[in-house]
N, C-alpha and C positions, 0 to 999 in steps of 0.2 A: 331149073331156073333160067331165066331171063338172061341172054346175053350182056344186055345194055346194065341191067339190075346188078350184075355180077361186075362189070368193069367198073360201074359207080362204087361198090363195093373197096373193089380194089384201089381205087382213088384214095377213098377215105382212110383204108389201111395202112395206105404207103404215107398219106399226109401224117397222120398220127403218130406212125413210127420213126419217123424221119425228120421231123420239124426241127431238132437239134443239131442236124448237117447244114442246114443253111447258114448258122451262124461260121461253124467249122469252115463249109467252103469260102463264105465271104473273108475269113481270116486268110485262109490259102490264097484268095484273090489279092486282097490286099498286099501280103507278104510277096506275091510276086509282079506287083503293080508296075507296068512297065517293060517287062523282062520278056525276051523271046520264049515261045513254048509254053507260058503259063496255062493258057486257057486249054491246050492240048493234053498236057500233063496233068491237070487236075481233071479234066472230064474223062481220060482216060482211068487216070487212078481211081475215080470214083465208080466208074464202071467195072473194073477190075475188082475192086472190094465187093462192091454190090452182087456182082457174080458169084464171087466166093459164098456171101450170105445166102443168095439164092441156091446153089448147088448143095449146101449143108442142110438147109430146109427142105430141100424138095427130097435128096436122100432119107434124111432121117423122118420127113412123111411116108414115105414108101418102104417105113422098116429098115433102112440101112443106116444104123445110128452112127455115124461117125465121129461125134463128139458128146460124150456121157454129159448129163446136165450138172454133173458136179464140176465139170472143166469149164463152163461157159463164163462163170464169174473171173478166170483167169484171164481171160481176153482183154480184161481192163489192164492188164500189167503193160500190154502196147502202148496205148495212150500215154500212161504213166510215164512209161521209158522214153516217149518221144517228146511229152511235156518236160521231162527235167532237161533233156538235151536242148529243148528249144530256149527253157529257162537259164539254163549255163549258155549259151549262145548270146541269149539276149543282156544278161550280166555281165559278159567279158565285152561284147561292143559295147555298152556302157558304162564300162570302167574308163572311158576316157573323159569323165568330166562332165558330161552333157546326158544327165539322166531321161531328160525330156526329149530328146533330138529325135525326130521321127527315123523309125527303122531303115535300115538300106534295104532295097528290093531285092529278094531272093527267089529265083525260081524254084516252086515248089516241085519235088520230085514225084512221079507218076507212083512208085513204091510206097513213098511217105504217105500220099492222099490213099491208096490202096489198103494200107497197113492200118491207117486211123479209120477209114471206113469199116473195115471188117471187124474190125475189134470194138468199134461202137456199136456193131448190129448184132452183137451176141445177144441182147435184151429181144431183138427182131427175131432172132432166129427161134426163141422160145415161143412169140407170138404165132410166127409163120406156120410153124410145123402144125398144129390142131388145125389151122384155116386148110392148109394143103391137104392133109390128111382126110379130111370129111368134104372137101372139093372136089375130089377124084381129078383123076387125068387131064380132063377137059378143062375145067374149072381152074385147076393148077395153072395151065397153059395159060389160060386168059390173064390169072393173076401175075403170071411171070412177064407176061407181054407189056401189060399197062405199066408194073413196077420199072421195066427197061425203059420204057417209053419216059415215065416221069422222072428218071435219073436225068435225062436232059434235062427238064424242066427246072428240078431242083439247082443243077449246075449253071444255068441261065438266072435263077434268083439269086445265087450267091455272087456270080459275078455283078448282077443288077446292084446289088446292095452294096457291093465294095466299089462301085464307080458313083455313087451319088456324092456330088460334092463334101457335105456334111459327114456322111457315114464313111466316105474315103480318108477325109481330112483326120477323123477320129481313130479309125483303123489303123493311119498311116501312123499315128502319132502313138496309138496304146495298142496296136495290134501284138507288137513283138512281147508284149507285157500279158495281153489276154489270152493270146493262143496257149501258150503254156500251162495258164489259169484252167481254162477252159478245156485242155487236152487231161492235165492230171483230174480235174473234177469230172469228167467221163470216164475215165479211170477207175477213180473210186466208186463211182456210182454202179458202175459194172462189177466190180469185185464185191461189193457190199449187196450186190443182188436188186439194185434200185432202177 
């Protein structure tokens, strides 16, 4: 297969399987607005989490099943736990009598972002394994290189959306509520195999 066609397929596959990550990244950027190291932590966390997804998918595609299919839904427990933690923090912060006050910015941690990315990628693993298994070593290398390049595009898109005045204002005001809801919803979808 032609390299350009394969790269095009990789772009489409990445976009389809990671569209939800743009919202999560925008929420992380909104939460860390104006804080030092926000972009670095989010980018590093996104790369770390996605590298974990790729490592498991590549290993599984070449016969080294690191995670049995029955275990993948339980990856949903991680975003649920992070969502509950974020909800508790939002509730404690809002206990001051101003439920609609904008959330105080807090730099997202690299491992926090990586954990959410990896847990949210459980369904990606299920999609990537058969693709990698049929693409062979050279084709898989093309997919991996394209995917890793697109992670940077996704981080930039998340930052872009979080810094648009209308979106930034909405995320600043409601992001502390929306992030826990999104994380818990992602976790439930993963648990239920959706």
